[in-house]
C-alpha positions as semicolon CSV with decimal commas, in nm:
position;residue;x (nm);y (nm);z (nm)
1;M;-1,401;-0,922;-1,449
2;T;-1,368;-0,546;-1,434
3;A;-1,083;-0,433;-1,213
4;P;-1,217;-0,204;-0,934
5;H;-1,093;0,146;-0,868
6;E;-1,197;0,237;-0,514
7;P;-0,922;0,456;-0,366
8;A;-1,115;0,542;-0,048
9;A;-1,137;0,169;0,028
10;G;-0,764;0,123;-0,046
11;R;-0,845;-0,089;-0,351
12;L;-0,707;-0,048;-0,701
13;G;-0,741;-0,284;-0,992
14;F;-0,528;-0,300;-1,302
15;Q;-0,454;-0,520;-1,601
16;L;-0,096;-0,605;-1,683
17;A;0,048;-0,501;-2,018
18;Y;0,374;-0,603;-2,181
19;G;0,553;-0,307;-2,017
20;D;0,481;-0,467;-1,678
21;T;0,645;-0,796;-1,768
22;D;0,981;-0,948;-1,851
23;T;1,062;-1,090;-2,195
24;V;0,855;-1,404;-2,140
25;G;0,543;-1,215;-2,024
26;I;0,573;-1,270;-1,647
27;A;0,517;-0,975;-1,412
28;Y;0,838;-0,788;-1,344
29;F;0,895;-0,746;-0,969
30;D;0,908;-0,366;-0,963
31;I;0,547;-0,324;-1,076
32;Y;0,428;-0,421;-0,730
33;Y;0,613;-0,131;-0,567
34;R;0,459;0,118;-0,811
35;W;0,109;-0,014;-0,738
36;M;0,167;-0,024;-0,360
37;E;0,270;0,342;-0,363
38;R;-0,019;0,438;-0,590
39;C;-0,269;0,248;-0,376
40;Y;-0,132;0,405;-0,056
41;S;-0,109;0,765;-0,179
42;T;-0,450;0,766;-0,353
43;W;-0,605;0,608;-0,042
44;L;-0,460;0,886;0,176
45;F;-0,569;1,150;-0,077
46;A;-0,924;1,008;-0,085
47;H;-0,930;1,072;0,291
48;G;-0,801;1,429;0,260
49;I;-0,436;1,362;0,346
50;R;-0,144;1,446;0,116
51;S;0,192;1,300;0,212
52;G;0,376;1,612;0,098
53;Q;0,160;1,838;0,316
54;M;0,154;1,634;0,637
55;A;0,393;1,865;0,820
56;D;0,163;2,165;0,773
57;D;-0,168;1,977;0,794
58;L;-0,095;1,721;1,067
59;G;0,212;1,852;1,247
60;A;0,413;1,541;1,164
61;V;0,566;1,365;0,866
62;T;0,591;0,997;0,784
63;V;0,900;0,829;0,648
64;G;0,920;0,489;0,488
65;I;1,153;0,267;0,691
66;S;1,112;-0,064;0,508
67;S;0,924;-0,236;0,231
68;G;0,904;-0,579;0,082
69;C;0,713;-0,822;-0,135
70;R;0,653;-1,192;-0,122
71;Y;0,562;-1,354;-0,451
72;V;0,313;-1,637;-0,415
73;D;0,205;-1,710;-0,772
74;T;0,303;-1,613;-1,125
75;V;0,123;-1,317;-1,282
76;E;0,132;-1,282;-1,660
77;V;0,059;-1,023;-1,925
78;F;-0,313;-0,932;-1,946
79;D;-0,395;-1,079;-1,604
80;E;-0,630;-0,856;-1,405
81;V;-0,504;-0,793;-1,054
82;V;-0,649;-0,610;-0,755
83;C;-0,428;-0,440;-0,496
84;Q;-0,599;-0,411;-0,157
85;A;-0,435;-0,211;0,122
86;V;-0,475;-0,374;0,465
87;A;-0,375;-0,283;0,820
88;D;-0,083;-0,515;0,894
89;R;0,016;-0,333;1,213
90;I;-0,071;0,000;1,373
91;G;0,150;0,108;1,660
92;T;0,185;0,437;1,845
93;S;0,457;0,594;1,630
94;S;0,480;0,356;1,334
95;Y;0,255;0,146;1,117
96;A;0,272;-0,120;0,847
97;V;0,037;-0,115;0,551
98;G;0,005;-0,448;0,376
99;F;-0,089;-0,487;0,011
100;E;-0,267;-0,801;-0,098
101;F;-0,250;-0,852;-0,473
102;T;-0,515;-1,095;-0,591
103;R;-0,620;-1,247;-0,920
104;G;-0,980;-1,346;-0,865
105;D;-0,991;-1,488;-0,511
106;R;-0,629;-1,606;-0,516
107;L;-0,342;-1,420;-0,351
108;V;-0,054;-1,374;-0,597
109;T;0,169;-1,128;-0,409
110;K;0,180;-0,977;-0,060
111;G;0,359;-0,647;-0,018
112;Q;0,423;-0,424;0,279
113;M;0,541;-0,071;0,348
114;V;0,634;0,037;0,700
115;F;0,620;0,403;0,801
116;A;0,738;0,594;1,108
117;A;0,595;0,925;1,229
118;R;0,851;1,199;1,282
119;D;0,849;1,555;1,413
120;P;0,903;1,773;1,103
121;H;1,149;2,005;1,282
122;A;1,371;1,788;1,502
123;F;1,290;1,473;1,300
124;G;1,256;1,276;1,623
125;K;1,004;1,004;1,690
126;T;0,649;1,130;1,743
127;P;0,306;0,970;1,783
128;I;0,100;0,902;1,471
129;P;-0,121;1,212;1,431
130;A;-0,481;1,153;1,541
131;R;-0,628;1,228;1,197
132;L;-0,391;0,983;1,027
133;L;-0,454;0,721;1,295
134;E;-0,829;0,753;1,239
135;V;-0,781;0,694;0,865
136;L;-0,544;0,401;0,923
137;K;-0,814;0,233;1,130
138;T;-1,043;0,229;0,825
139;L;-0,819;-0,025;0,653
140;P;-0,946;-0,382;0,664
141;A;-0,757;-0,657;0,844
142;P;-0,547;-0,884;0,621
143;H;-0,746;-1,148;0,434
144;F;-0,453;-1,388;0,395
145;D;-0,227;-1,531;0,662
146;I;0,110;-1,465;0,502
147;E;0,411;-1,264;0,620
148;V;0,628;-1,049;0,394
Protein backbone atom coordinates (compact mmCIF):
# COMPACT_ATOMS: atom_id res chain seq x y z
CA MET A 1 0.00 0.00 0.00
CA THR A 2 1.23 3.47 -0.82
CA ALA A 3 -0.01 6.08 1.62
CA PRO A 4 -2.00 8.79 -0.25
CA HIS A 5 -1.21 12.47 -0.11
CA GLU A 6 -4.32 14.33 -1.25
CA PRO A 7 -4.53 17.58 0.74
CA ALA A 8 -7.46 19.01 -1.25
CA ALA A 9 -9.49 15.93 -0.30
CA GLY A 10 -8.43 16.25 3.37
CA ARG A 11 -6.46 13.01 3.14
CA LEU A 12 -2.88 12.43 4.21
CA GLY A 13 -1.04 9.15 4.50
CA PHE A 14 2.07 8.42 6.47
CA GLN A 15 4.19 5.55 7.75
CA LEU A 16 5.17 5.45 11.39
CA ALA A 17 8.84 5.50 12.32
CA TYR A 18 10.46 4.87 15.68
CA GLY A 19 10.24 8.59 16.53
CA ASP A 20 6.44 8.25 16.46
CA THR A 21 6.36 5.44 18.99
CA ASP A 22 7.08 4.68 22.62
CA THR A 23 9.90 2.36 23.71
CA VAL A 24 7.99 -0.79 22.71
CA GLY A 25 7.13 0.49 19.20
CA ILE A 26 3.49 1.49 19.78
CA ALA A 27 2.26 4.84 18.43
CA TYR A 28 2.74 7.62 20.95
CA PHE A 29 -0.50 9.56 21.49
CA ASP A 30 0.79 12.99 20.46
CA ILE A 31 1.46 11.96 16.85
CA TYR A 32 -2.26 12.08 16.14
CA TYR A 33 -2.49 15.76 17.08
CA ARG A 34 0.41 16.63 14.76
CA TRP A 35 -1.23 14.79 11.86
CA MET A 36 -4.68 16.28 12.57
CA GLU A 37 -3.23 19.80 12.44
CA ARG A 38 -1.21 19.01 9.32
CA CYS A 39 -4.21 17.46 7.59
CA TYR A 40 -6.43 20.42 8.52
CA SER A 41 -4.00 23.21 7.61
CA THR A 42 -2.89 21.65 4.30
CA TRP A 43 -6.54 21.00 3.41
CA LEU A 44 -7.38 24.67 4.02
CA PHE A 45 -4.28 25.76 2.09
CA ALA A 46 -5.22 23.52 -0.86
CA HIS A 47 -8.49 25.48 -0.99
CA GLY A 48 -6.76 28.88 -0.85
CA ILE A 49 -7.26 29.59 2.86
CA ARG A 50 -4.42 30.26 5.30
CA SER A 51 -5.33 30.24 8.98
CA GLY A 52 -2.92 33.07 9.74
CA GLN A 53 -4.46 35.31 7.07
CA MET A 54 -8.16 34.69 7.74
CA ALA A 55 -8.70 38.07 9.38
CA ASP A 56 -7.55 39.93 6.26
CA ASP A 57 -8.88 37.46 3.69
CA LEU A 58 -12.20 36.40 5.25
CA GLY A 59 -12.96 39.07 7.85
CA ALA A 60 -12.99 36.54 10.67
CA VAL A 61 -10.62 34.28 12.56
CA THR A 62 -11.11 30.78 13.90
CA VAL A 63 -9.98 29.61 17.30
CA GLY A 64 -9.65 26.05 18.48
CA ILE A 65 -11.97 25.47 21.43
CA SER A 66 -11.49 21.74 21.99
CA SER A 67 -9.80 18.67 20.63
CA GLY A 68 -9.63 15.02 21.43
CA CYS A 69 -8.75 11.53 20.28
CA ARG A 70 -10.25 8.13 20.84
CA TYR A 71 -7.89 5.22 20.35
CA VAL A 72 -9.58 2.17 18.85
CA ASP A 73 -6.68 -0.11 17.93
CA THR A 74 -2.93 -0.31 18.44
CA VAL A 75 -0.71 1.23 15.78
CA GLU A 76 2.92 0.15 15.62
CA VAL A 77 6.18 1.25 14.05
CA PHE A 78 6.15 0.98 10.22
CA ASP A 79 2.35 0.74 10.00
CA GLU A 80 0.94 2.83 7.16
CA VAL A 81 -1.91 5.04 8.28
CA VAL A 82 -4.25 7.40 6.45
CA CYS A 83 -5.73 10.48 8.13
CA GLN A 84 -9.02 11.55 6.53
CA ALA A 85 -10.67 14.81 7.58
CA VAL A 86 -14.47 14.55 7.82
CA ALA A 87 -17.30 16.96 8.61
CA ASP A 88 -18.36 15.96 12.12
CA ARG A 89 -20.54 19.05 12.62
CA ILE A 90 -20.99 22.37 10.83
CA GLY A 91 -22.95 25.00 12.71
CA THR A 92 -23.47 28.70 12.10
CA SER A 93 -20.54 30.03 14.14
CA SER A 94 -18.58 26.86 14.98
CA TYR A 95 -17.64 23.58 13.40
CA ALA A 96 -16.04 20.25 14.27
CA VAL A 97 -13.62 18.55 11.93
CA GLY A 98 -13.20 14.85 12.58
CA PHE A 99 -10.10 12.88 11.68
CA GLU A 100 -10.44 9.20 10.90
CA PHE A 101 -7.12 7.39 11.09
CA THR A 102 -7.26 4.08 9.26
CA ARG A 103 -4.89 1.21 8.61
CA GLY A 104 -6.28 -0.43 5.51
CA ASP A 105 -10.06 -0.39 5.95
CA ARG A 106 -9.91 -0.48 9.76
CA LEU A 107 -10.37 2.57 11.98
CA VAL A 108 -7.51 2.82 14.50
CA THR A 109 -8.07 6.31 15.94
CA LYS A 110 -10.76 9.00 15.70
CA GLY A 111 -9.74 12.56 16.42
CA GLN A 112 -11.62 15.83 16.45
CA MET A 113 -10.85 19.54 16.52
CA VAL A 114 -13.61 22.07 17.20
CA PHE A 115 -13.29 25.66 15.98
CA ALA A 116 -15.30 28.82 16.63
CA ALA A 117 -15.47 31.82 14.30
CA ARG A 118 -14.63 35.15 15.92
CA ASP A 119 -14.61 38.78 14.87
CA PRO A 120 -10.90 39.70 14.61
CA HIS A 121 -11.39 43.09 16.31
CA ALA A 122 -13.86 42.59 19.16
CA PHE A 123 -13.21 38.82 19.28
CA GLY A 124 -16.93 38.20 19.66
CA LYS A 125 -18.87 35.36 18.12
CA THR A 126 -19.43 35.72 14.37
CA PRO A 127 -20.86 33.52 11.61
CA ILE A 128 -18.51 31.19 9.74
CA PRO A 129 -17.38 33.19 6.68
CA ALA A 130 -19.13 32.11 3.47
CA ARG A 131 -15.89 31.09 1.73
CA LEU A 132 -14.82 28.91 4.67
CA LEU A 133 -18.31 27.43 4.96
CA GLU A 134 -18.22 26.49 1.28
CA VAL A 135 -14.89 24.69 1.78
CA LEU A 136 -16.11 22.95 4.96
CA LYS A 137 -19.01 21.51 2.97
CA THR A 138 -16.53 19.71 0.69
CA LEU A 139 -15.49 17.41 3.54
CA PRO A 140 -17.03 13.95 3.42
CA ALA A 141 -19.37 12.71 6.12
CA PRO A 142 -17.80 10.42 8.74
CA HIS A 143 -17.27 6.83 7.58
CA PHE A 144 -17.32 5.35 11.08
CA ASP A 145 -19.97 5.70 13.77
CA ILE A 146 -17.76 6.60 16.72
CA GLU A 147 -17.72 9.63 19.01
CA VAL A 148 -14.56 11.28 20.34
